[in-house]
CHARMM internal coordinates of N, CA and C (Angstrom, degrees):
IC EDIT
DIST 1 N 1 CA 1.5020
DIST 1 CA 1 C 1.5342
ANGL 1 N 1 CA 1 C 106.61
DIST 1 C 2 N 1.3710
ANGL 1 CA 1 C 2 N 115.76
DIHE 1 N 1 CA 1 C 2 N 148.59
DIST 2 N 2 CA 1.3876
ANGL 1 C 2 N 2 CA 122.69
DIHE 1 CA 1 C 2 N 2 CA 178.43
DIST 2 CA 2 C 1.4896
ANGL 2 N 2 CA 2 C 109.14
DIHE 1 C 2 N 2 CA 2 C -82.22
DIST 2 C 3 N 1.3315
ANGL 2 CA 2 C 3 N 117.93
DIHE 2 N 2 CA 2 C 3 N 151.12
DIST 3 N 3 CA 1.4509
ANGL 2 C 3 N 3 CA 125.28
DIHE 2 CA 2 C 3 N 3 CA -179.58
DIST 3 CA 3 C 1.4599
ANGL 3 N 3 CA 3 C 106.94
DIHE 2 C 3 N 3 CA 3 C -91.42
DIST 3 C 4 N 1.3365
ANGL 3 CA 3 C 4 N 112.91
DIHE 3 N 3 CA 3 C 4 N 115.03
DIST 4 N 4 CA 1.5563
ANGL 3 C 4 N 4 CA 118.88
DIHE 3 CA 3 C 4 N 4 CA -176.13
DIST 4 CA 4 C 1.5497
ANGL 4 N 4 CA 4 C 109.10
DIHE 3 C 4 N 4 CA 4 C -104.82
DIST 4 C 5 N 1.2914
ANGL 4 CA 4 C 5 N 114.70
DIHE 4 N 4 CA 4 C 5 N 152.88
DIST 5 N 5 CA 1.5197
ANGL 4 C 5 N 5 CA 122.03
DIHE 4 CA 4 C 5 N 5 CA -177.63
DIST 5 CA 5 C 1.4976
ANGL 5 N 5 CA 5 C 107.69
DIHE 4 C 5 N 5 CA 5 C -76.74
DIST 5 C 6 N 1.3745
ANGL 5 CA 5 C 6 N 114.48
DIHE 5 N 5 CA 5 C 6 N 137.07
DIST 6 N 6 CA 1.4724
ANGL 5 C 6 N 6 CA 119.61
DIHE 5 CA 5 C 6 N 6 CA 176.58
DIST 6 CA 6 C 1.5502
ANGL 6 N 6 CA 6 C 109.61
DIHE 5 C 6 N 6 CA 6 C -67.80
DIST 6 C 7 N 1.2482
ANGL 6 CA 6 C 7 N 123.09
DIHE 6 N 6 CA 6 C 7 N 136.31
DIST 7 N 7 CA 1.4424
ANGL 6 C 7 N 7 CA 125.44
DIHE 6 CA 6 C 7 N 7 CA 177.04
DIST 7 CA 7 C 1.5776
ANGL 7 N 7 CA 7 C 111.22
DIHE 6 C 7 N 7 CA 7 C -66.76
DIST 7 C 8 N 1.3649
ANGL 7 CA 7 C 8 N 111.81
DIHE 7 N 7 CA 7 C 8 N 149.90
DIST 8 N 8 CA 1.4748
ANGL 7 C 8 N 8 CA 114.77
DIHE 7 CA 7 C 8 N 8 CA -175.18
DIST 8 CA 8 C 1.5458
ANGL 8 N 8 CA 8 C 111.07
DIHE 7 C 8 N 8 CA 8 C -90.12
DIST 8 C 9 N 1.2811
ANGL 8 CA 8 C 9 N 118.80
DIHE 8 N 8 CA 8 C 9 N -32.18
DIST 9 N 9 CA 1.4192
ANGL 8 C 9 N 9 CA 118.58
DIHE 8 CA 8 C 9 N 9 CA 179.88
DIST 9 CA 9 C 1.5854
ANGL 9 N 9 CA 9 C 114.15
DIHE 8 C 9 N 9 CA 9 C -115.49
DIST 9 C 10 N 1.3080
ANGL 9 CA 9 C 10 N 116.00
DIHE 9 N 9 CA 9 C 10 N 166.30
DIST 10 N 10 CA 1.4224
ANGL 9 C 10 N 10 CA 121.43
DIHE 9 CA 9 C 10 N 10 CA -177.33
DIST 10 CA 10 C 1.5376
ANGL 10 N 10 CA 10 C 108.22
DIHE 9 C 10 N 10 CA 10 C -62.74
DIST 10 C 11 N 1.2842
ANGL 10 CA 10 C 11 N 119.98
DIHE 10 N 10 CA 10 C 11 N -43.39
DIST 11 N 11 CA 1.4010
ANGL 10 C 11 N 11 CA 124.40
DIHE 10 CA 10 C 11 N 11 CA -178.37
DIST 11 CA 11 C 1.5295
ANGL 11 N 11 CA 11 C 111.03
DIHE 10 C 11 N 11 CA 11 C -58.97
DIST 11 C 12 N 1.2861
ANGL 11 CA 11 C 12 N 116.88
DIHE 11 N 11 CA 11 C 12 N -45.48
DIST 12 N 12 CA 1.4129
ANGL 11 C 12 N 12 CA 119.66
DIHE 11 CA 11 C 12 N 12 CA 178.53
DIST 12 CA 12 C 1.5349
ANGL 12 N 12 CA 12 C 112.64
DIHE 11 C 12 N 12 CA 12 C -62.62
DIST 12 C 13 N 1.3553
ANGL 12 CA 12 C 13 N 113.66
DIHE 12 N 12 CA 12 C 13 N -35.75
DIST 13 N 13 CA 1.4200
ANGL 12 C 13 N 13 CA 121.19
DIHE 12 CA 12 C 13 N 13 CA -177.07
DIST 13 CA 13 C 1.6247
ANGL 13 N 13 CA 13 C 109.38
DIHE 12 C 13 N 13 CA 13 C -70.73
DIST 13 C 14 N 1.3724
ANGL 13 CA 13 C 14 N 114.33
DIHE 13 N 13 CA 13 C 14 N -46.76
DIST 14 N 14 CA 1.4547
ANGL 13 C 14 N 14 CA 116.14
DIHE 13 CA 13 C 14 N 14 CA 179.79
DIST 14 CA 14 C 1.4790
ANGL 14 N 14 CA 14 C 113.38
DIHE 13 C 14 N 14 CA 14 C -66.45
DIST 14 C 15 N 1.3735
ANGL 14 CA 14 C 15 N 120.25
DIHE 14 N 14 CA 14 C 15 N -40.78
DIST 15 N 15 CA 1.4205
ANGL 14 C 15 N 15 CA 119.90
DIHE 14 CA 14 C 15 N 15 CA -178.15
DIST 15 CA 15 C 1.5373
ANGL 15 N 15 CA 15 C 112.28
DIHE 14 C 15 N 15 CA 15 C -71.17
DIST 15 C 16 N 1.2663
ANGL 15 CA 15 C 16 N 120.51
DIHE 15 N 15 CA 15 C 16 N -18.48
DIST 16 N 16 CA 1.4447
ANGL 15 C 16 N 16 CA 124.27
DIHE 15 CA 15 C 16 N 16 CA 173.49
DIST 16 CA 16 C 1.5342
ANGL 16 N 16 CA 16 C 113.54
DIHE 15 C 16 N 16 CA 16 C -79.06
DIST 16 C 17 N 1.2668
ANGL 16 CA 16 C 17 N 121.19
DIHE 16 N 16 CA 16 C 17 N 171.28
DIST 17 N 17 CA 1.4159
ANGL 16 C 17 N 17 CA 121.92
DIHE 16 CA 16 C 17 N 17 CA 178.89
DIST 17 CA 17 C 1.5216
ANGL 17 N 17 CA 17 C 107.32
DIHE 16 C 17 N 17 CA 17 C -108.06
DIST 17 C 18 N 1.2960
ANGL 17 CA 17 C 18 N 124.08
DIHE 17 N 17 CA 17 C 18 N 18.05
DIST 18 N 18 CA 1.5121
ANGL 17 C 18 N 18 CA 121.74
DIHE 17 CA 17 C 18 N 18 CA -178.89
DIST 18 CA 18 C 1.4336
ANGL 18 N 18 CA 18 C 109.37
DIHE 17 C 18 N 18 CA 18 C -153.75
DIST 18 C 19 N 1.3892
ANGL 18 CA 18 C 19 N 112.95
DIHE 18 N 18 CA 18 C 19 N 164.78
DIST 19 N 19 CA 1.4007
ANGL 18 C 19 N 19 CA 126.22
DIHE 18 CA 18 C 19 N 19 CA 175.22
DIST 19 CA 19 C 1.5070
ANGL 19 N 19 CA 19 C 106.35
DIHE 18 C 19 N 19 CA 19 C -145.75
DIST 19 C 20 N 1.3282
ANGL 19 CA 19 C 20 N 119.51
DIHE 19 N 19 CA 19 C 20 N 137.72
DIST 20 N 20 CA 1.4238
ANGL 19 C 20 N 20 CA 121.37
DIHE 19 CA 19 C 20 N 20 CA 174.04
DIST 20 CA 20 C 1.5473
ANGL 20 N 20 CA 20 C 109.04
DIHE 19 C 20 N 20 CA 20 C -120.49
DIST 20 C 21 N 1.3245
ANGL 20 CA 20 C 21 N 116.87
DIHE 20 N 20 CA 20 C 21 N 119.20
DIST 21 N 21 CA 1.4530
ANGL 20 C 21 N 21 CA 123.60
DIHE 20 CA 20 C 21 N 21 CA 179.90
DIST 21 CA 21 C 1.5445
ANGL 21 N 21 CA 21 C 106.18
DIHE 20 C 21 N 21 CA 21 C -128.53
DIST 21 C 22 N 1.2526
ANGL 21 CA 21 C 22 N 120.31
DIHE 21 N 21 CA 21 C 22 N 80.35
DIST 22 N 22 CA 1.5137
ANGL 21 C 22 N 22 CA 120.92
DIHE 21 CA 21 C 22 N 22 CA -174.74
DIST 22 CA 22 C 1.5182
ANGL 22 N 22 CA 22 C 110.58
DIHE 21 C 22 N 22 CA 22 C 79.03
DIST 22 C 23 N 1.2766
ANGL 22 CA 22 C 23 N 114.99
DIHE 22 N 22 CA 22 C 23 N -74.71
DIST 23 N 23 CA 1.4767
ANGL 22 C 23 N 23 CA 121.21
DIHE 22 CA 22 C 23 N 23 CA 176.99
DIST 23 CA 23 C 1.4799
ANGL 23 N 23 CA 23 C 112.66
DIHE 22 C 23 N 23 CA 23 C -94.22
DIST 23 C 24 N 1.2541
ANGL 23 CA 23 C 24 N 118.11
DIHE 23 N 23 CA 23 C 24 N 169.89
DIST 24 N 24 CA 1.5114
ANGL 23 C 24 N 24 CA 118.63
DIHE 23 CA 23 C 24 N 24 CA 177.95
DIST 24 CA 24 C 1.4695
ANGL 24 N 24 CA 24 C 106.95
DIHE 23 C 24 N 24 CA 24 C -83.26
DIST 24 C 25 N 1.3942
ANGL 24 CA 24 C 25 N 115.47
DIHE 24 N 24 CA 24 C 25 N 121.43
DIST 25 N 25 CA 1.4218
ANGL 24 C 25 N 25 CA 126.25
DIHE 24 CA 24 C 25 N 25 CA 175.81
DIST 25 CA 25 C 1.4700
ANGL 25 N 25 CA 25 C 105.44
DIHE 24 C 25 N 25 CA 25 C -123.03
DIST 25 C 26 N 1.3369
ANGL 25 CA 25 C 26 N 119.42
DIHE 25 N 25 CA 25 C 26 N 115.25
DIST 26 N 26 CA 1.4808
ANGL 25 C 26 N 26 CA 121.26
DIHE 25 CA 25 C 26 N 26 CA -176.34
DIST 26 CA 26 C 1.5221
ANGL 26 N 26 CA 26 C 104.69
DIHE 25 C 26 N 26 CA 26 C -102.31
DIST 26 C 27 N 1.4079
ANGL 26 CA 26 C 27 N 115.10
DIHE 26 N 26 CA 26 C 27 N 129.18
DIST 27 N 27 CA 1.4672
ANGL 26 C 27 N 27 CA 117.98
DIHE 26 CA 26 C 27 N 27 CA 176.51
DIST 27 CA 27 C 1.5116
ANGL 27 N 27 CA 27 C 106.90
DIHE 26 C 27 N 27 CA 27 C -120.44
DIST 27 C 28 N 1.3726
ANGL 27 CA 27 C 28 N 118.21
DIHE 27 N 27 CA 27 C 28 N 128.52
DIST 28 N 28 CA 1.3843
ANGL 27 C 28 N 28 CA 123.05
DIHE 27 CA 27 C 28 N 28 CA 175.49
DIST 28 CA 28 C 1.4595
ANGL 28 N 28 CA 28 C 109.73
DIHE 27 C 28 N 28 CA 28 C -88.53
DIST 28 C 29 N 1.3908
ANGL 28 CA 28 C 29 N 121.03
DIHE 28 N 28 CA 28 C 29 N 125.59
DIST 29 N 29 CA 1.4515
ANGL 28 C 29 N 29 CA 123.00
DIHE 28 CA 28 C 29 N 29 CA -164.89
DIST 29 CA 29 C 1.5573
ANGL 29 N 29 CA 29 C 107.32
DIHE 28 C 29 N 29 CA 29 C -74.26
DIST 29 C 30 N 1.2999
ANGL 29 CA 29 C 30 N 123.34
DIHE 29 N 29 CA 29 C 30 N -18.57
DIST 30 N 30 CA 1.4841
ANGL 29 C 30 N 30 CA 122.05
DIHE 29 CA 29 C 30 N 30 CA -178.98
DIST 30 CA 30 C 1.4815
ANGL 30 N 30 CA 30 C 107.94
DIHE 29 C 30 N 30 CA 30 C -67.38
DIST 30 C 31 N 1.3601
ANGL 30 CA 30 C 31 N 122.39
DIHE 30 N 30 CA 30 C 31 N -37.79
DIST 31 N 31 CA 1.4704
ANGL 30 C 31 N 31 CA 125.20
DIHE 30 CA 30 C 31 N 31 CA -173.15
DIST 31 CA 31 C 1.4791
ANGL 31 N 31 CA 31 C 115.26
DIHE 30 C 31 N 31 CA 31 C -89.81
DIST 31 C 32 N 1.4123
ANGL 31 CA 31 C 32 N 114.87
DIHE 31 N 31 CA 31 C 32 N -34.68
DIST 32 N 32 CA 1.4610
ANGL 31 C 32 N 32 CA 118.69
DIHE 31 CA 31 C 32 N 32 CA -162.76
DIST 32 CA 32 C 1.5017
ANGL 32 N 32 CA 32 C 117.37
DIHE 31 C 32 N 32 CA 32 C -118.99
DIST 32 C 33 N 1.3517
ANGL 32 CA 32 C 33 N 117.22
DIHE 32 N 32 CA 32 C 33 N 14.74
DIST 33 N 33 CA 1.4440
ANGL 32 C 33 N 33 CA 117.41
DIHE 32 CA 32 C 33 N 33 CA -169.62
DIST 33 CA 33 C 1.5200
ANGL 33 N 33 CA 33 C 112.48
DIHE 32 C 33 N 33 CA 33 C -68.23
DIST 33 C 34 N 1.3503
ANGL 33 CA 33 C 34 N 118.82
DIHE 33 N 33 CA 33 C 34 N -34.67
DIST 34 N 34 CA 1.4529
ANGL 33 C 34 N 34 CA 119.38
DIHE 33 CA 33 C 34 N 34 CA -177.15
DIST 34 CA 34 C 1.5358
ANGL 34 N 34 CA 34 C 108.48
DIHE 33 C 34 N 34 CA 34 C -77.12
DIST 34 C 35 N 1.3872
ANGL 34 CA 34 C 35 N 116.88
DIHE 34 N 34 CA 34 C 35 N -42.95
DIST 35 N 35 CA 1.4337
ANGL 34 C 35 N 35 CA 118.19
DIHE 34 CA 34 C 35 N 35 CA 174.78
DIST 35 CA 35 C 1.5017
ANGL 35 N 35 CA 35 C 114.92
DIHE 34 C 35 N 35 CA 35 C -58.40
DIST 35 C 36 N 1.2523
ANGL 35 CA 35 C 36 N 117.58
DIHE 35 N 35 CA 35 C 36 N -44.58
DIST 36 N 36 CA 1.4491
ANGL 35 C 36 N 36 CA 122.59
DIHE 35 CA 35 C 36 N 36 CA 176.96
DIST 36 CA 36 C 1.4854
ANGL 36 N 36 CA 36 C 113.39
DIHE 35 C 36 N 36 CA 36 C -60.44
DIST 36 C 37 N 1.3336
ANGL 36 CA 36 C 37 N 115.79
DIHE 36 N 36 CA 36 C 37 N -41.19
DIST 37 N 37 CA 1.4119
ANGL 36 C 37 N 37 CA 121.35
DIHE 36 CA 36 C 37 N 37 CA 179.12
DIST 37 CA 37 C 1.4780
ANGL 37 N 37 CA 37 C 115.20
DIHE 36 C 37 N 37 CA 37 C -62.50
DIST 37 C 38 N 1.2891
ANGL 37 CA 37 C 38 N 113.15
DIHE 37 N 37 CA 37 C 38 N -44.92
DIST 38 N 38 CA 1.5410
ANGL 37 C 38 N 38 CA 121.76
DIHE 37 CA 37 C 38 N 38 CA 178.47
DIST 38 CA 38 C 1.4995
ANGL 38 N 38 CA 38 C 108.40
DIHE 37 C 38 N 38 CA 38 C -68.14
DIST 38 C 39 N 1.3160
ANGL 38 CA 38 C 39 N 121.63
DIHE 38 N 38 CA 38 C 39 N -40.35
DIST 39 N 39 CA 1.4865
ANGL 38 C 39 N 39 CA 124.28
DIHE 38 CA 38 C 39 N 39 CA 178.45
DIST 39 CA 39 C 1.5879
ANGL 39 N 39 CA 39 C 108.54
DIHE 38 C 39 N 39 CA 39 C -59.95
DIST 39 C 40 N 1.3837
ANGL 39 CA 39 C 40 N 113.19
DIHE 39 N 39 CA 39 C 40 N -48.23
DIST 40 N 40 CA 1.4506
ANGL 39 C 40 N 40 CA 115.68
DIHE 39 CA 39 C 40 N 40 CA -174.07
DIST 40 CA 40 C 1.5122
ANGL 40 N 40 CA 40 C 110.79
DIHE 39 C 40 N 40 CA 40 C -66.68
DIST 40 C 41 N 1.3223
ANGL 40 CA 40 C 41 N 118.06
DIHE 40 N 40 CA 40 C 41 N -38.81
DIST 41 N 41 CA 1.4306
ANGL 40 C 41 N 41 CA 123.32
DIHE 40 CA 40 C 41 N 41 CA 178.43
DIST 41 CA 41 C 1.4651
ANGL 41 N 41 CA 41 C 110.62
DIHE 40 C 41 N 41 CA 41 C -62.26
DIST 41 C 42 N 1.2675
ANGL 41 CA 41 C 42 N 117.19
DIHE 41 N 41 CA 41 C 42 N -44.60
DIST 42 N 42 CA 1.4738
ANGL 41 C 42 N 42 CA 122.86
DIHE 41 CA 41 C 42 N 42 CA -176.82
DIST 42 CA 42 C 1.5694
ANGL 42 N 42 CA 42 C 115.45
DIHE 41 C 42 N 42 CA 42 C -69.90
DIST 42 C 43 N 1.3887
ANGL 42 CA 42 C 43 N 112.16
DIHE 42 N 42 CA 42 C 43 N -48.65
DIST 43 N 43 CA 1.4712
ANGL 42 C 43 N 43 CA 115.21
DIHE 42 CA 42 C 43 N 43 CA -165.84
DIST 43 CA 43 C 1.5822
ANGL 43 N 43 CA 43 C 110.75
DIHE 42 C 43 N 43 CA 43 C -104.64
DIST 43 C 44 N 1.3005
ANGL 43 CA 43 C 44 N 119.27
DIHE 43 N 43 CA 43 C 44 N -42.72
DIST 44 N 44 CA 1.3993
ANGL 43 C 44 N 44 CA 119.56
DIHE 43 CA 43 C 44 N 44 CA -171.37
DIST 44 CA 44 C 1.5213
ANGL 44 N 44 CA 44 C 114.21
DIHE 43 C 44 N 44 CA 44 C -98.23
DIST 44 C 45 N 1.2529
ANGL 44 CA 44 C 45 N 120.80
DIHE 44 N 44 CA 44 C 45 N -49.34
DIST 45 N 45 CA 1.4585
ANGL 44 C 45 N 45 CA 116.95
DIHE 44 CA 44 C 45 N 45 CA -175.37
DIST 45 CA 45 C 1.5280
ANGL 45 N 45 CA 45 C 113.13
DIHE 44 C 45 N 45 CA 45 C -77.09
DIST 45 C 46 N 1.3112
ANGL 45 CA 45 C 46 N 117.46
DIHE 45 N 45 CA 45 C 46 N -26.31
DIST 46 N 46 CA 1.4900
ANGL 45 C 46 N 46 CA 119.71
DIHE 45 CA 45 C 46 N 46 CA 177.45
DIST 46 CA 46 C 1.5642
ANGL 46 N 46 CA 46 C 108.63
DIHE 45 C 46 N 46 CA 46 C -64.34
DIST 46 C 47 N 1.3320
ANGL 46 CA 46 C 47 N 117.93
DIHE 46 N 46 CA 46 C 47 N -38.34
DIST 47 N 47 CA 1.4434
ANGL 46 C 47 N 47 CA 119.75
DIHE 46 CA 46 C 47 N 47 CA 176.30
DIST 47 CA 47 C 1.5415
ANGL 47 N 47 CA 47 C 112.79
DIHE 46 C 47 N 47 CA 47 C -62.56
DIST 47 C 48 N 1.2986
ANGL 47 CA 47 C 48 N 118.02
DIHE 47 N 47 CA 47 C 48 N -34.58
DIST 48 N 48 CA 1.4697
ANGL 47 C 48 N 48 CA 121.25
DIHE 47 CA 47 C 48 N 48 CA -177.34
DIST 48 CA 48 C 1.5264
ANGL 48 N 48 CA 48 C 106.62
DIHE 47 C 48 N 48 CA 48 C -70.68
DIST 48 C 49 N 1.3548
ANGL 48 CA 48 C 49 N 115.68
DIHE 48 N 48 CA 48 C 49 N -40.50
DIST 49 N 49 CA 1.4688
ANGL 48 C 49 N 49 CA 118.51
DIHE 48 CA 48 C 49 N 49 CA 177.09
DIST 49 CA 49 C 1.5360
ANGL 49 N 49 CA 49 C 114.02
DIHE 48 C 49 N 49 CA 49 C -58.28
DIST 49 C 50 N 1.3426
ANGL 49 CA 49 C 50 N 112.75
DIHE 49 N 49 CA 49 C 50 N -45.34
DIST 50 N 50 CA 1.4594
ANGL 49 C 50 N 50 CA 118.31
DIHE 49 CA 49 C 50 N 50 CA -178.13
DIST 50 CA 50 C 1.5134
ANGL 50 N 50 CA 50 C 108.25
DIHE 49 C 50 N 50 CA 50 C -60.40
DIST 50 C 51 N 1.3233
ANGL 50 CA 50 C 51 N 122.72
DIHE 50 N 50 CA 50 C 51 N -42.36
DIST 51 N 51 CA 1.4157
ANGL 50 C 51 N 51 CA 125.33
DIHE 50 CA 50 C 51 N 51 CA -177.19
DIST 51 CA 51 C 1.5778
ANGL 51 N 51 CA 51 C 104.93
DIHE 50 C 51 N 51 CA 51 C -66.91
DIST 51 C 52 N 1.2667
ANGL 51 CA 51 C 52 N 121.07
DIHE 51 N 51 CA 51 C 52 N -45.03
DIST 52 N 52 CA 1.4662
ANGL 51 C 52 N 52 CA 121.46
DIHE 51 CA 51 C 52 N 52 CA -179.93
DIST 52 CA 52 C 1.5559
ANGL 52 N 52 CA 52 C 112.46
DIHE 51 C 52 N 52 CA 52 C -59.30
DIST 52 C 53 N 1.3830
ANGL 52 CA 52 C 53 N 114.24
DIHE 52 N 52 CA 52 C 53 N -38.69
DIST 53 N 53 CA 1.4534
ANGL 52 C 53 N 53 CA 121.53
DIHE 52 CA 52 C 53 N 53 CA -179.34
DIST 53 CA 53 C 1.5129
ANGL 53 N 53 CA 53 C 110.41
DIHE 52 C 53 N 53 CA 53 C -65.78
DIST 53 C 54 N 1.2816
ANGL 53 CA 53 C 54 N 116.01
DIHE 53 N 53 CA 53 C 54 N -42.65
DIST 54 N 54 CA 1.4635
ANGL 53 C 54 N 54 CA 122.69
DIHE 53 CA 53 C 54 N 54 CA 179.86
DIST 54 CA 54 C 1.5181
ANGL 54 N 54 CA 54 C 112.55
DIHE 53 C 54 N 54 CA 54 C -61.69
DIST 54 C 55 N 1.3974
ANGL 54 CA 54 C 55 N 114.08
DIHE 54 N 54 CA 54 C 55 N -42.64
DIST 55 N 55 CA 1.4223
ANGL 54 C 55 N 55 CA 118.36
DIHE 54 CA 54 C 55 N 55 CA 176.12
DIST 55 CA 55 C 1.5059
ANGL 55 N 55 CA 55 C 114.87
DIHE 54 C 55 N 55 CA 55 C -62.27
DIST 55 C 56 N 1.2999
ANGL 55 CA 55 C 56 N 112.63
DIHE 55 N 55 CA 55 C 56 N -42.36
DIST 56 N 56 CA 1.4915
ANGL 55 C 56 N 56 CA 119.60
DIHE 55 CA 55 C 56 N 56 CA 179.43
DIST 56 CA 56 C 1.6501
ANGL 56 N 56 CA 56 C 110.66
DIHE 55 C 56 N 56 CA 56 C -63.77
DIST 56 C 57 N 1.3218
ANGL 56 CA 56 C 57 N 116.11
DIHE 56 N 56 CA 56 C 57 N -36.91
DIST 57 N 57 CA 1.4025
ANGL 56 C 57 N 57 CA 122.17
DIHE 56 CA 56 C 57 N 57 CA 179.25
DIST 57 CA 57 C 1.5587
ANGL 57 N 57 CA 57 C 107.83
DIHE 56 C 57 N 57 CA 57 C -64.93
DIST 57 C 58 N 1.3088
ANGL 57 CA 57 C 58 N 117.80
DIHE 57 N 57 CA 57 C 58 N -42.29
DIST 58 N 58 CA 1.4741
ANGL 57 C 58 N 58 CA 123.68
DIHE 57 CA 57 C 58 N 58 CA -179.50
DIST 58 CA 58 C 1.5654
ANGL 58 N 58 CA 58 C 108.10
DIHE 57 C 58 N 58 CA 58 C -58.58
DIST 58 C 59 N 1.3703
ANGL 58 CA 58 C 59 N 114.03
DIHE 58 N 58 CA 58 C 59 N -45.74
DIST 59 N 59 CA 1.4602
ANGL 58 C 59 N 59 CA 119.62
DIHE 58 CA 58 C 59 N 59 CA -179.22
DIST 59 CA 59 C 1.6095
ANGL 59 N 59 CA 59 C 114.10
DIHE 58 C 59 N 59 CA 59 C -63.09
DIST 59 C 60 N 1.3508
ANGL 59 CA 59 C 60 N 112.58
DIHE 59 N 59 CA 59 C 60 N -37.22
DIST 60 N 60 CA 1.4530
ANGL 59 C 60 N 60 CA 116.19
DIHE 59 CA 59 C 60 N 60 CA 177.34
DIST 60 CA 60 C 1.5092
ANGL 60 N 60 CA 60 C 113.36
DIHE 59 C 60 N 60 CA 60 C -67.64
DIST 60 C 61 N 1.4274
ANGL 60 CA 60 C 61 N 113.55
DIHE 60 N 60 CA 60 C 61 N -38.02
DIST 61 N 61 CA 1.4825
ANGL 60 C 61 N 61 CA 119.25
DIHE 60 CA 60 C 61 N 61 CA 176.40
DIST 61 CA 61 C 1.5128
ANGL 61 N 61 CA 61 C 113.30
DIHE 60 C 61 N 61 CA 61 C -61.90
DIST 61 C 62 N 1.3678
ANGL 61 CA 61 C 62 N 114.02
DIHE 61 N 61 CA 61 C 62 N -39.43
DIST 62 N 62 CA 1.4671
ANGL 61 C 62 N 62 CA 118.06
DIHE 61 CA 61 C 62 N 62 CA -177.77
DIST 62 CA 62 C 1.5788
ANGL 62 N 62 CA 62 C 108.37
DIHE 61 C 62 N 62 CA 62 C -67.41
DIST 62 C 63 N 1.3066
ANGL 62 CA 62 C 63 N 116.42
DIHE 62 N 62 CA 62 C 63 N -42.83
DIST 63 N 63 CA 1.4656
ANGL 62 C 63 N 63 CA 119.03
DIHE 62 CA 62 C 63 N 63 CA 179.54
DIST 63 CA 63 C 1.5120
ANGL 63 N 63 CA 63 C 112.62
DIHE 62 C 63 N 63 CA 63 C -64.17
DIST 63 C 64 N 1.3032
ANGL 63 CA 63 C 64 N 115.52
DIHE 63 N 63 CA 63 C 64 N -38.21
DIST 64 N 64 CA 1.4912
ANGL 63 C 64 N 64 CA 121.51
DIHE 63 CA 63 C 64 N 64 CA 176.29
DIST 64 CA 64 C 1.5024
ANGL 64 N 64 CA 64 C 114.65
DIHE 63 C 64 N 64 CA 64 C -61.64
DIST 64 C 65 N 1.3503
ANGL 64 CA 64 C 65 N 111.56
DIHE 64 N 64 CA 64 C 65 N -44.07
DIST 65 N 65 CA 1.5126
ANGL 64 C 65 N 65 CA 122.66
DIHE 64 CA 64 C 65 N 65 CA -176.38
DIST 65 CA 65 C 1.5587
ANGL 65 N 65 CA 65 C 107.54
DIHE 64 C 65 N 65 CA 65 C -65.29
DIST 65 C 66 N 1.2937
ANGL 65 CA 65 C 66 N 117.94
DIHE 65 N 65 CA 65 C 66 N -38.83
DIST 66 N 66 CA 1.4555
ANGL 65 C 66 N 66 CA 124.09
DIHE 65 CA 65 C 66 N 66 CA -175.50
DIST 66 CA 66 C 1.5201
ANGL 66 N 66 CA 66 C 106.64
DIHE 65 C 66 N 66 CA 66 C -65.67
DIST 66 C 67 N 1.2832
ANGL 66 CA 66 C 67 N 123.13
DIHE 66 N 66 CA 66 C 67 N -35.15
DIST 67 N 67 CA 1.4137
ANGL 66 C 67 N 67 CA 122.93
DIHE 66 CA 66 C 67 N 67 CA -175.97
DIST 67 CA 67 C 1.5483
ANGL 67 N 67 CA 67 C 111.54
DIHE 66 C 67 N 67 CA 67 C -61.20
DIST 67 C 68 N 1.2822
ANGL 67 CA 67 C 68 N 118.13
DIHE 67 N 67 CA 67 C 68 N -27.68
DIST 68 N 68 CA 1.4770
ANGL 67 C 68 N 68 CA 121.71
DIHE 67 CA 67 C 68 N 68 CA -172.09
DIST 68 CA 68 C 1.4874
ANGL 68 N 68 CA 68 C 111.91
DIHE 67 C 68 N 68 CA 68 C -98.50
END
COOR INIT
IC SEED 1 N 1 CA 1 C
IC BUILD
């Protein structure tokens, strides 16, 4: 099997027929699109949003501290 690049976004992942997480896990979009979407929202993409929110909070704190 060829080594494929892991998609960056949920849309890329869902529209494709595959996902690679360490081992080869093949997902056929006809059967699993809703389960995959729910899984990604709950476990993977929620973590990315939390990290982005934390970095935004740090920037706001820096700007606030500079004013004083």
